[in-house]
C-alpha positions in Angstrom: 180.2 130.5 81.4 176.9 129.4 82.8 174.4 128.8 80.0 170.7 129.6 80.0 169.7 126.0 80.6 172.1 125.8 83.6 170.6 128.9 85.1 167.0 127.7 84.7 167.9 124.3 86.1 169.7 126.0 89.0 166.7 128.1 89.9 164.4 125.1 89.6 166.4 122.8 91.8 167.6 125.5 94.3 164.3 125.6 96.3 164.3 121.8 96.8 168.0 121.9 97.7 167.5 124.6 100.4 164.7 122.6 102.1 166.3 119.1 101.7 168.1 117.1 104.3 171.7 116.2 103.8 171.0 112.9 102.0 168.6 114.6 99.6 171.0 117.5 99.0 173.5 114.9 97.8 171.0 113.4 95.5 170.1 116.8 94.0 173.8 117.7 93.5 174.4 114.4 91.8 171.5 114.9 89.4 172.5 118.5 88.7 176.1 117.5 88.1 175.1 114.8 85.6 172.9 117.1 83.7 175.3 120.1 83.6 178.6 118.3 83.7 180.0 120.6 86.5 181.7 119.6 89.7 179.8 119.1 92.9 181.6 122.1 94.4 180.5 124.4 91.6 176.9 123.1 91.8 176.8 123.7 95.5 178.0 127.3 95.1 175.4 128.0 92.4 172.6 126.9 94.7 174.0 129.2 97.5 174.1 132.2 95.2 170.3 132.2 95.1 170.4 134.3 98.3 172.4 136.9 96.4 169.9 136.8 93.6 167.1 137.7 96.0 169.1 140.6 97.3 169.9 141.8 93.8 166.2 141.7 92.9 165.3 143.6 96.1 167.8 146.3 95.1 166.3 146.8 91.7 169.0 144.9 89.8 171.8 147.2 90.9 175.4 146.8 90.0 177.6 144.4 92.0 179.5 147.2 93.7 176.3 148.8 95.1 174.9 145.4 95.9 178.0 144.5 97.9 177.7 147.7 99.9 174.0 147.2 100.6 174.1 143.4 101.1 173.9 143.4 104.9 170.9 145.7 104.8 169.1 143.6 102.2 169.8 140.4 104.1 168.3 141.9 107.2 165.2 143.1 105.4 164.7 139.8 103.7 165.2 137.9 107.0 162.8 140.2 108.9 160.1 139.6 106.2 160.6 135.9 106.4 161.9 135.6 102.8 165.0 133.7 103.9 163.4 131.2 106.2 164.4 128.3 104.0 168.1 129.2 104.5 170.1 128.3 107.5 171.6 131.1 109.6 175.0 129.8 108.6 174.2 130.2 104.9 173.0 133.8 105.5 176.1 134.7 107.5 178.4 133.2 104.8 176.6 135.4 102.2 177.4 138.5 104.3 181.2 137.8 103.8 181.1 137.1 100.0 183.8 139.2 98.3 182.9 141.8 95.7 184.6 139.8 92.9 182.4 136.8 93.5 179.3 139.0 93.1 180.3 140.7 89.9 179.7 137.9 87.5 176.2 136.7 88.6 174.8 140.2 88.8 176.3 141.2 85.4 175.1 138.2 83.6 171.5 138.6 84.8 171.5 142.4 84.1 172.6 141.8 80.5 170.0 139.2 79.9 167.2 141.7 80.8 168.4 144.4 78.4 166.0 145.0 75.5 167.3 146.7 72.4 165.1 149.2 70.6 165.7 150.6 67.2 164.5 154.1 66.5 163.7 155.2 63.0 164.3 158.8 61.9 161.3 160.8 61.0 
């Protein structure tokens, strides 16, 4: 399971990763892997999931099933507004074909982290 530190580090390094050339991407992956002790393949997938995160936020933090259905629309809207300009066309198209099961875990883990518990006292 991805820890809070890993998520913060992923978000911090993802912007640099998207904009980097191939050599720099390799350096970022190496640094990330040494800090989080994950494989390069896992690290690369975490950075690519940032596109899904943007769509999820655009949809109002909806469940993965609804996000999966609306993903093409959200990607189009983000692209038209220039919010995906740092991503290659290939990365965006790969995101369109992500299976529902792949989307369930990231959306669920973020949704749970935003829940605030309130305790009501009887009058």
